[in-house]
C-alpha positions in Angstrom: 145.6 130.0 92.1 146.0 126.2 90.1 142.5 124.1 90.3 143.3 120.8 90.5 142.0 118.5 87.8 140.6 115.3 88.9 142.0 112.4 87.1 140.0 110.9 84.1 140.4 107.1 85.4 139.0 108.0 88.7 136.1 110.1 87.3 135.7 106.3 85.5 136.2 104.7 88.4 133.3 106.5 90.4 130.8 106.2 87.2 131.2 102.3 87.3 130.5 102.8 91.2 127.8 104.7 90.5 126.3 102.4 87.6 126.5 99.4 89.8 124.6 101.0 92.8 121.3 102.2 90.2 121.4 98.9 88.9 120.8 97.8 92.3 118.6 100.3 93.2 116.1 99.9 90.0 116.0 95.9 91.0 114.7 96.5 94.5 112.5 99.1 93.7 109.8 96.8 92.2 106.5 96.3 93.5 105.0 93.0 94.8 101.4 92.5 94.8 98.8 90.5 96.4 95.9 89.8 95.3 92.5 87.5 96.9 88.8 87.4 96.1 86.0 86.2 97.7 82.8 85.0 95.8 79.3 84.8 97.0 77.6 84.6 93.8 78.3 83.0 89.9 78.9 85.6 87.4 78.6 86.2 83.9 78.5 89.4 81.3 77.0 89.2 77.3 78.1 91.9 75.0 75.1 94.6 76.1 76.2 94.9 80.0 78.3 97.2 81.3 79.9 97.7 84.6 80.8 100.7 86.2 83.0 101.6 88.7 82.9 103.9 91.9 85.1 105.3 94.3 83.1 104.4 97.8 82.5 107.5 99.3 80.7 108.7 102.7 80.2 112.3 104.3 82.8 110.9 107.0 85.6 109.4 105.0 87.8 110.1 101.8 86.6 109.2 98.2 88.9 106.8 96.5 90.7 109.0 93.9 89.8 109.3 91.0 93.3 108.3 89.2 93.1 104.9 90.7 89.6 104.5 89.8 90.3 105.8 86.2 93.3 103.7 85.8 91.1 100.3 86.5 88.4 101.6 84.0 91.4 102.3 81.2 92.8 98.4 82.1 89.7 97.1 81.6 88.4 98.5 78.4 91.5 97.5 76.7 93.3 94.0 76.1 91.1 91.0 74.0 88.4 91.0 76.0 87.6 94.0 76.8 84.4 95.4 79.0 81.9 98.3 78.4 82.2 100.9 81.4 79.5 103.6 82.0 81.6 106.4 83.7 81.0 107.3 86.9 80.2 110.9 85.8 77.8 109.7 83.0 76.2 107.1 86.2 76.1 109.6 88.5 74.2 111.9 86.1 71.9 109.6 85.5 71.0 108.7 89.2 71.7 112.2 90.8 71.0 112.7 93.3 71.2 109.0 94.7 74.9 108.7 94.3 76.5 111.9 96.0 78.3 111.3 98.8 75.6 112.4 101.5 73.0 109.9 99.9 75.3 106.9 98.1 74.6 103.4 99.8 77.6 101.9 101.9 76.3 98.4 101.6 74.8 95.7 100.2 71.4 96.5 102.5 71.7 100.2 101.7 71.8 99.6 97.9 68.6 97.1 98.1 66.7 99.9 100.1 67.8 102.5 97.2 66.7 100.3 94.7 63.0 99.6 96.3 62.3 103.8 95.9 60.1 104.3 93.0 62.1 105.2 89.6 65.9 104.4 90.9 66.5 100.9 89.8 64.3 102.0 86.3 67.3 104.0 85.5 70.0 101.8 86.1 68.2 99.4 83.7 68.3 102.1 81.3 72.3 102.2 81.5 72.4 98.5 81.0 74.7 98.3 83.9 74.6 95.1 85.3 77.5 95.0 87.9 78.5 97.9 90.4 82.3 97.7 91.6 82.8 100.1 94.4 86.5 100.7 95.1 87.9 101.5 98.2 91.3 101.8 99.6 94.5 104.5 99.5 98.2 104.6 98.8 100.0 105.7 101.9 103.8 106.2 102.3 105.1 103.4 105.6 108.4 104.2 105.7 111.5 106.7 104.7 114.9 107.6 105.4 118.4 108.0 103.7 120.4 111.6 103.1 120.3 113.2 99.9 121.6 116.5 99.1 122.5 119.1 96.7 125.2 121.6 96.7 126.6 124.1 94.2 129.6 126.1 94.1 132.1 128.3 92.0 133.7 124.9 91.0 130.5 123.5 90.6 127.8 121.4 91.9 126.2 118.3 92.4 124.1 116.0 94.2 124.7 113.0 96.1 123.0 110.4 98.7 120.1 108.4 98.4 117.1 108.8 99.6 113.8 106.2 100.0 110.4 106.0 100.8 108.5 102.9 101.0 104.4 103.2 100.0 101.9 100.5 100.7 98.9 100.2 98.0 96.1 98.8 99.3 92.6 98.9 97.5 89.5 96.9 97.6 86.5 95.9 95.1 82.8 95.3 96.3 81.3 93.6 93.5 76.9 93.9 93.4 74.5 92.3 91.0 72.2 95.3 89.9 69.9 92.7 88.5 69.5 90.3 91.1 70.1 93.1 93.5 73.1 91.2 95.6 76.4 90.9 96.3 78.2 89.3 94.0 81.9 89.2 95.6 85.2 91.0 96.9 88.2 91.6 95.4 91.2 92.7 97.3 94.7 94.1 95.8 97.5 95.0 98.0 101.1 96.3 96.7 104.1 97.5 98.1 107.4 99.1 97.3 110.5 101.3 97.8 111.5 104.0 95.8 114.6 106.2 95.6 116.5 108.6 94.9 119.6 108.7 93.9 122.1 111.3 93.6 125.0 111.0 91.0 125.9 114.2 90.0 122.5 114.7 89.1 119.3 113.5 91.2 117.9 110.4 89.5 114.8 109.0 90.7 113.7 105.0 91.0 109.8 105.0 91.1 108.4 101.8 92.3 104.8 102.6 91.6 103.2 100.0 93.7 99.3 102.2 93.1 99.9 101.9 89.6 100.6 97.8 90.4 97.8 97.6 92.1 95.6 99.0 89.6 96.9 96.4 87.4 95.9 93.3 89.3 92.7 94.3 90.4 91.7 95.2 87.2 93.1 91.5 85.4 91.3 90.0 88.7 88.3 91.9 88.0 88.0 90.8 84.7 88.6 87.1 85.7 85.8 87.6 88.4 83.2 88.9 85.8 83.3 87.0 82.8 81.9 84.2 85.0 84.1 81.9 86.6 81.6 78.6 88.8 81.8 78.6 92.7 83.6 75.4 93.5 82.1 73.4 96.0 83.6 72.5 99.4 84.6 68.7 99.0 83.0 66.5 101.4 
């Protein structure tokens, strides 16, 4: 039995069409980001001051995933104006057991009560931590669809179709001034994007990464926030 051969021009036409589809999907997969800031106090850090990033946790809720907190910490420690950071593990070890999930404060009032306990503020001062940034949030899948399948036969195989999933990354950092025992403000970062899995003989993933976009945006705004932007008074 003779197996019909596919003409080269036809293959080229399909590859050209597939390239156009992949290019369009690549452009569509970009994540869009929105950042909002609420400032309640003047801030500033000197060379000796440090900040610690904590994933907000309570017994009934899920803690912010370490990967996102680590991403923000890595971004803050780099660049032209790096910040001095104390790791979550080091801070929690020194403050054990006050920042364990069952006992960690979940509001500025709880934090003030914690600082009033004998020995707590002394331990924090020894770490030279000036600010606590408590990060909460999550990345969730909001929509998905499309059709994608892979087949194999005695004549060959491949993957065909396109599937997609849309994700929304929403995070907030609540900044607390350890020295003054007050809330300095909040920063929120929201990013959304659509990722694709395209089948053009081989499966080709095109990932939007909204979580990474939210991380970079939150870190950049947090850096600006901590380096002392003044409060702008309302015009009369």
